[in-house]
C-alpha positions in Angstrom: 81.5 -43.0 79.1 79.2 -45.9 78.3 76.4 -44.9 80.6 75.9 -41.3 79.2 75.9 -42.8 75.7 73.2 -45.3 76.6 71.2 -42.5 78.2 71.5 -40.5 75.0 70.3 -43.4 72.9 67.3 -43.9 75.2 66.4 -40.2 75.0 66.7 -40.2 71.2 64.6 -43.4 70.9 62.0 -42.0 73.3 61.8 -38.7 71.3 61.4 -40.7 68.0 58.7 -42.8 69.6 56.8 -39.8 70.8 57.1 -38.1 67.4 55.8 -41.2 65.6 52.9 -41.4 68.1 52.0 -37.7 67.6 52.1 -38.1 63.8 50.0 -41.3 64.0 47.4 -39.7 66.3 47.1 -36.7 63.9 46.5 -39.0 60.9 44.0 -41.4 62.5 40.6 -41.6 60.9 41.6 -39.8 57.7 40.4 -41.1 54.4 42.7 -41.0 51.4 41.9 -38.1 49.1 40.4 -39.1 45.7 42.0 -38.2 42.3 41.1 -34.5 41.8 39.9 -35.0 38.2 37.6 -37.9 39.2 36.3 -35.9 42.2 35.5 -32.9 40.0 33.8 -35.1 37.4 31.6 -36.7 40.1 30.7 -33.4 41.8 27.3 -32.4 40.4 25.1 -31.1 43.3 21.5 -30.2 42.5 19.5 -27.2 43.6 17.9 -29.2 46.5 21.4 -30.1 47.8 22.5 -26.5 47.7 19.4 -25.3 49.5 19.9 -28.0 52.1 23.5 -26.8 52.5 22.3 -23.3 53.1 20.0 -24.4 55.9 22.8 -26.5 57.5 25.2 -23.6 57.3 22.6 -21.6 59.3 22.3 -24.4 61.8 26.0 -24.4 62.3 26.1 -20.5 62.5 29.0 -20.6 60.0 28.4 -16.9 59.1 28.9 -15.9 62.7 32.6 -16.5 62.4 33.2 -16.4 58.7 31.5 -13.1 57.9 33.2 -9.9 59.0 31.3 -6.8 59.8 30.8 -4.9 56.5 32.5 -7.8 54.5 31.1 -10.2 52.0 29.2 -13.2 53.2 31.6 -16.0 54.2 34.7 -14.1 53.1 36.3 -14.6 56.6 38.6 -12.2 58.3 36.9 -12.3 61.7 39.5 -12.1 64.5 38.7 -14.7 67.2 40.5 -13.9 70.5 41.8 -16.9 72.4 44.0 -17.2 75.5 46.8 -18.0 73.1 46.4 -15.1 70.7 44.1 -14.2 67.8 42.9 -16.7 65.1 41.3 -15.3 62.0 38.5 -17.1 60.2 39.2 -18.1 56.6 37.5 -17.2 53.4 34.9 -19.8 52.5 33.8 -18.3 49.2 34.7 -20.1 45.9 37.5 -17.7 45.0 40.3 -20.0 43.6 43.1 -18.3 45.5 41.7 -16.7 48.7 38.8 -19.1 49.2 37.9 -22.7 48.6 37.5 -22.5 44.8 40.2 -25.1 44.3 38.9 -27.5 46.9 36.8 -30.5 46.3 34.2 -32.1 48.6 36.8 -34.5 50.0 39.0 -31.6 51.0 36.1 -29.9 52.8 35.1 -33.2 54.5 38.6 -33.6 55.8 38.5 -30.1 57.2 35.2 -30.7 58.9 35.9 -34.3 60.1 39.7 -34.2 60.7 40.6 -30.6 61.1 43.0 -30.5 58.2 43.1 -28.0 55.4 43.5 -28.8 51.7 47.3 -28.2 51.8 47.6 -30.6 54.8 48.0 -27.9 57.5 46.4 -28.7 60.8 43.6 -26.3 61.6 43.2 -24.5 64.9 40.2 -25.6 67.0 38.8 -22.1 66.9 37.2 -23.7 63.9 35.1 -26.2 66.0 36.0 -29.4 64.2 36.0 -31.2 67.6 32.2 -30.9 67.2 31.9 -30.8 63.4 33.7 -34.2 63.3 30.2 -35.6 64.2 28.6 -34.1 61.1 27.7 -36.7 58.4 29.5 -36.8 55.1 26.2 -36.1 53.4 25.7 -32.9 55.4 29.3 -31.9 54.9 28.9 -32.3 51.1 25.7 -30.2 51.1 27.3 -27.4 53.0 30.2 -27.4 50.6 27.8 -27.3 47.7 26.2 -24.2 49.2 29.5 -22.5 49.8 30.5 -23.2 46.2 27.3 -21.5 45.0 28.2 -18.2 46.7 29.8 -15.3 44.7 33.6 -15.5 45.0 35.4 -12.9 47.0 39.1 -12.3 46.8 39.5 -11.0 50.4 42.8 -12.4 51.6 43.1 -14.5 54.8 44.9 -12.5 57.5 47.7 -14.4 59.2 47.0 -15.6 62.7 48.5 -13.7 65.6 49.5 -16.3 68.1 52.2 -16.4 70.6 55.1 -18.8 70.4 54.9 -21.8 70.6 51.2 -21.8 69.9 51.9 -20.5 66.4 53.6 -23.7 65.3 52.2 -26.8 63.7 54.3 -28.9 66.1 52.5 -27.4 69.1 49.1 -27.8 67.4 49.9 -31.5 66.6 50.7 -32.2 70.2 47.5 -30.5 71.3 45.5 -32.6 68.8 47.2 -35.8 69.9 46.1 -35.1 73.5 42.7 -33.5 72.9 41.2 -34.5 69.6 39.9 -37.7 68.1 37.8 -37.9 64.9 34.4 -39.4 65.5 30.9 -39.6 64.2 27.5 -39.2 65.6 26.1 -42.5 66.9 22.3 -42.4 67.4 21.1 -43.8 70.7 18.8 -46.7 69.9 17.1 -46.3 73.3 16.0 -42.8 72.4 13.3 -41.7 69.8 14.3 -40.2 66.5 13.5 -36.7 67.6 15.9 -36.9 70.6 18.6 -38.2 68.3 18.1 -35.4 65.8 18.3 -32.9 68.7 21.5 -34.5 69.9 23.0 -34.4 66.4 22.3 -30.7 66.1 23.4 -29.7 69.6 26.5 -31.9 69.7 27.5 -31.6 66.1 26.5 -28.7 63.8 25.4 -26.5 66.7 28.7 -27.0 68.5 27.0 -25.8 71.7 29.8 -27.2 73.8 32.2 -24.7 72.2 30.7 -22.1 74.5 28.8 -24.0 77.1 31.6 -26.5 77.8 34.2 -26.4 80.5 37.8 -26.1 79.2 41.0 -27.4 80.6 44.3 -25.6 80.8 45.1 -26.5 77.1 41.8 -24.9 76.0 40.2 -28.2 75.1 36.5 -28.8 76.1 36.0 -31.5 78.7 33.5 -33.8 77.1 32.9 -35.7 80.3 31.5 -32.5 81.9 29.2 -32.0 78.9 27.4 -28.6 78.7 28.3 -27.7 82.2 29.1 -24.0 81.5 32.3 -22.0 81.1 33.9 -18.7 80.3 33.9 -17.5 76.6 37.3 -15.8 76.3 36.5 -14.2 73.0 33.4 -12.4 74.5 34.3 -12.3 78.2 30.9 -13.7 79.0 30.0 -16.8 81.0 28.0 -19.4 79.1 25.9 -20.9 81.8 25.4 -24.6 82.4 22.6 -26.2 80.3 22.5 -29.0 82.7 21.8 -27.1 85.9 18.5 -25.7 87.0 20.4 -23.0 88.9 21.8 -21.7 85.7 20.4 -22.3 82.2 19.0 -25.8 82.4 15.6 -26.3 80.9 14.6 -29.6 82.3 11.6 -28.0 84.1 10.5 -25.9 81.1 7.6 -26.5 78.8 9.1 -27.5 75.3 7.1 -24.6 73.8 9.0 -22.1 75.9 12.4 -23.6 74.8 11.4 -23.5 71.2 10.2 -19.9 71.6 13.6 -18.9 73.2 15.5 -20.4 70.3 13.2 -19.0 67.7 12.6 -15.5 68.9 15.2 -14.9 71.7 12.5 -14.6 74.4 9.9 -16.7 76.1 7.8 -16.7 79.2 10.7 -18.3 81.1 13.6 -16.1 80.0 15.4 -14.3 77.2 18.9 -14.3 75.6 21.6 -11.6 75.6 25.2 -11.3 74.8 26.8 -14.0 72.6 23.6 -16.2 72.7 21.6 -13.3 71.2 23.9 -13.5 68.1 23.4 -17.2 67.9 19.6 -16.8 67.9 19.9 -13.9 65.4 22.2 -15.7 62.9 21.2 -19.3 63.4 18.4 -20.8 65.5 15.7 -18.3 64.4 16.1 -19.7 60.9 15.6 -23.4 61.8 12.3 -25.2 61.2 10.0 -26.1 64.0 10.8 -29.8 63.8 14.5 -29.2 64.4 13.8 -26.7 67.2 11.5 -29.2 68.9 14.2 -31.8 68.6 16.8 -29.5 70.2 14.4 -28.6 72.9 13.7 -32.3 73.6 17.4 -33.1 73.8 18.2 -30.1 76.1 15.2 -30.8 78.3 16.4 -34.4 78.8 20.0 -33.5 79.8 21.0 -35.1 83.1 21.6 -32.8 86.0 25.3 -31.9 86.1 27.4 -33.2 89.0 27.5 -30.4 91.5 31.2 -30.8 92.5 32.3 -31.0 88.9 30.3 -28.0 88.0 31.7 -26.0 90.8 35.2 -26.3 89.2 34.1 -24.6 86.0 36.0 -21.4 85.2 34.1 -18.2 85.9 32.2 -19.8 88.7 32.4 -19.4 92.5 30.7 -21.5 95.0 31.1 -18.9 97.7 28.3 -18.5 100.2 26.3 -15.2 100.1 27.9 -14.2 103.4 27.3 -10.9 105.3 26.5 -7.7 103.4 28.2 -4.4 103.9 25.4 -2.0 104.8 27.3 0.9 103.1 27.6 -0.9 99.8 23.9 -2.0 100.0 22.8 1.6 100.6 24.9 2.9 97.8 23.6 0.1 95.5 20.0 0.8 96.5 20.5 4.5 95.6 21.9 3.7 92.2 19.0 1.2 91.6 16.4 3.8 92.5 18.0 6.3 90.1 18.9 4.1 87.2 16.9 0.8 87.3 13.6 1.0 89.2 11.8 2.8 86.3 12.0 -0.4 84.2 12.6 -3.2 86.6 10.2 -2.0 89.4 10.6 -0.9 92.9 10.8 -4.4 94.2 12.5 -6.0 91.2 9.2 -7.3 89.7 9.9 -6.1 86.2 7.2 -5.6 83.5 5.7 -8.5 81.7 6.6 -8.7 78.1 9.1 -5.8 78.4 11.6 -5.8 81.3 12.6 -9.0 83.1 12.0 -9.3 86.9 15.2 -9.3 89.0 13.6 -10.9 92.1 14.2 -14.6 91.9 15.8 -14.3 88.4 18.4 -17.1 88.1 20.5 -15.0 85.8 20.9 -12.6 88.7 21.4 -15.4 91.2 24.2 -17.3 89.4 27.4 -17.6 91.4 29.3 -15.9 88.7 28.5 -12.1 88.3 30.4 -12.0 84.9 27.3 -11.5 82.7 25.6 -9.0 85.0 28.7 -6.9 85.0 28.8 -7.0 81.2 25.1 -6.1 80.9 25.3 -3.1 83.2 28.5 -1.8 81.6 27.7 -2.4 78.0 24.0 -2.9 77.8 21.9 -6.0 77.2 20.0 -6.5 74.0 17.8 -9.3 72.7 18.1 -10.2 69.0 15.7 -8.7 66.5 13.9 -11.8 65.1 10.9 -12.4 63.0 8.9 -13.4 66.1 10.2 -10.4 68.1 11.2 -7.7 65.6 11.3 -4.8 68.1 12.8 -6.2 71.3 13.3 -4.2 74.4 16.9 -3.7 75.5 18.9 -2.3 78.3 21.2 0.7 77.6 24.8 0.7 78.7 25.7 2.5 81.9 29.5 2.4 81.6 29.5 6.2 80.9 27.6 7.1 84.0 28.5 4.5 86.6 32.0 3.7 87.8 33.2 0.3 89.0 32.2 0.9 92.6 28.7 1.9 91.5 28.3 -1.2 89.3 29.6 -3.5 92.1 27.3 -1.8 94.6 24.1 -1.9 92.5 24.7 -5.5 91.5 25.4 -6.5 95.1 22.1 -4.8 96.1 20.1 -6.6 93.4 21.7 -9.9 94.3 20.7 -9.4 98.0 17.3 -7.7 97.8 13.7 -9.0 97.5 14.7 -12.5 98.8 17.7 -12.8 96.5 20.7 -14.3 98.2 23.7 -14.4 95.9 27.3 -13.4 96.8 28.2 -9.7 96.6 30.1 -8.3 93.7 33.6 -7.4 94.7 36.3 -5.1 93.4 38.3 -8.1 92.2 35.2 -9.2 90.2 35.2 -5.8 88.5 39.0 -6.0 87.8 38.6 -9.4 86.1 36.1 -8.0 83.6 
């Protein structure tokens, strides 16, 4: 009888130790909240701070998640699909009940830096505080000042729809203990000021890793792999690696072309579609030239990703091109001649300034065909920006091409005119 009792004591002690560790890890790096009256008395942002906050909110693309289609600006209610269920964005207007009208700057800073709401609840990382934790207190205060200047909106916050146990604070606390540590941006003294500014925007406010990072089985971005690419569950697109010349790396680009891509959505070296088109439309087109040049310099200087690590990224396959089924290629060529050649050319040469070439196009040659399938099915559209107000786009073909047609035409395009990417299979189509 003594041995089972000792084992029980050990298990209880271990459980208590784990609980204490999880609580401690979730409280690390938190500053004590100031007295509410004192905080309110000290809070007197000027017009310049509010305007700076507006700019920073654009840099962080806050409206992209916190403004529902047809809803008031920053009133939340956008459903963000995750592998664990749906998380709804919160109301950031100064409404005292539904929004952040009863918050002070310290509450907002704690949400940005520590991922904790005013009432102490742990926030889900669909709100990208693992990146926002690098934002400075000064910038956090400016964004808060801007949000407090907006018209209040009483739209309620929809409850999240997450599966058990992901809908519990306990599960979230364990995830945070394993996957999140508050931090700050540390400038690299070996790099120039412009590079450091670009790093701050890309790693912090821009939270580029939220899409372009590889995630583990718990849904946490793997910082060690950097911007090595990954699937975007909410959009079912693949965000290509920004550290690979085979995907979306820009190390060999002229900085002017990188700036043009971020400013207008198109450049001499490529254009954006899918989720990135929304980022350009809502965010980067509004940034000033100095910040765009800083981001371009940082992205251009990214080290080449480790090939073996990159190969493990979700959504990617390192399969060789292999033999091609002549029947599939013939079917794909017929579809191409009927549906695609008018714009993209008989030999995939495209039309300069209008339709991109498909021969040698790295977006066509990527191992993963995810984005190509999405574009053919649902269309591909550049953002309408001040620098490109009437962009060309590709119509959707989902209503006229079945899955076999889509797989065939993409297999043809990926194997014609010198292209040598793997064929698109029926299983590729089923996954999308």
